[in-house]
C-alpha positions as CSV (number, residue, x, y, z in Angstrom):
1,X,69.8,-54.2,22.9
2,X,66.7,-52.7,21.2
3,X,63.8,-54.9,20.2
4,X,64.7,-54.3,16.5
5,X,68.2,-55.5,17.1
6,X,67.0,-58.5,19.1
7,X,64.6,-59.4,16.2
8,X,67.4,-59.0,13.7
9,X,69.8,-61.2,15.7
10,X,67.1,-63.9,16.0
11,X,66.3,-63.8,12.3
12,X,70.0,-64.0,11.4
13,X,70.4,-67.1,13.7
14,X,67.5,-68.8,12.0
15,X,69.0,-68.2,8.6
16,X,72.4,-69.3,9.7
17,X,71.0,-72.5,11.0
18,X,69.1,-73.3,7.8
19,X,71.9,-72.6,5.3
20,X,74.2,-75.6,6.1
21,X,71.3,-78.0,6.0
22,X,70.0,-76.7,2.7
23,X,66.7,-75.7,4.4
24,X,66.8,-72.0,3.8
25,X,63.3,-70.8,3.3
26,X,61.9,-67.7,1.6
27,X,60.0,-66.8,4.7
28,X,63.1,-66.9,6.9
29,X,65.0,-64.7,4.4
30,X,62.0,-62.2,4.2
31,X,61.9,-62.1,8.0
32,X,65.6,-61.4,8.1
33,X,65.3,-58.6,5.6
34,X,62.4,-57.0,7.4
35,X,64.3,-57.1,10.6
36,X,67.3,-55.5,8.9
37,X,65.2,-52.7,7.4
38,X,63.6,-52.1,10.9
39,X,67.1,-51.7,12.4
40,X,68.2,-49.4,9.6
41,X,65.1,-47.2,10.1
42,X,65.6,-47.2,13.9
43,X,69.3,-46.2,13.5
44,X,68.3,-43.5,10.9
45,X,65.7,-42.1,13.3
46,X,68.1,-42.1,16.2
47,X,70.7,-40.3,14.3
48,X,68.3,-37.6,13.1
49,X,69.1,-38.1,9.5
50,X,66.3,-39.4,7.3
51,X,67.1,-42.3,5.1
52,X,66.6,-41.4,1.5
53,X,64.1,-43.7,-0.2
54,X,66.1,-44.6,-3.3
55,X,69.3,-45.4,-1.5
56,X,67.5,-47.6,1.1
57,X,65.6,-49.4,-1.7
58,X,68.8,-49.9,-3.6
59,X,70.6,-51.4,-0.6
60,X,67.5,-53.5,0.0
61,X,67.5,-54.8,-3.5
62,X,71.2,-55.6,-3.2
63,X,70.6,-57.5,0.0
64,X,67.6,-59.4,-1.5
65,X,69.7,-60.3,-4.6
66,X,72.5,-61.5,-2.3
67,X,70.2,-63.7,-0.3
68,X,68.4,-65.0,-3.4
69,X,71.8,-66.1,-4.8
70,X,72.6,-67.9,-1.6
71,X,69.2,-69.6,-1.7
72,X,69.8,-70.7,-5.4
73,X,73.3,-71.9,-4.5
74,X,71.9,-74.0,-1.6
75,X,69.2,-75.4,-3.9
76,X,71.8,-76.4,-6.5
77,X,74.0,-78.0,-3.8
78,X,71.0,-79.9,-2.4
79,X,70.0,-81.1,-5.8
80,X,73.5,-82.4,-6.5
81,X,73.6,-84.6,-3.4
């Protein structure tokens, strides 16, 4: 397992542990996204095909929006308890 993959796995586990408790933090989500981007860049470099900027940014924006929605949902659920 590459260092980038290990970092991604660790960041994902941190986020997974925080979600059920309603403790999801912006820092943990940012760490997860950065790790995911590093893995994507590593995979792109290994395959020899450069990742195009606009597509990568679009996917990153989609991922951020998805995690932001999860964070908002967790905040709503925590406030409703």
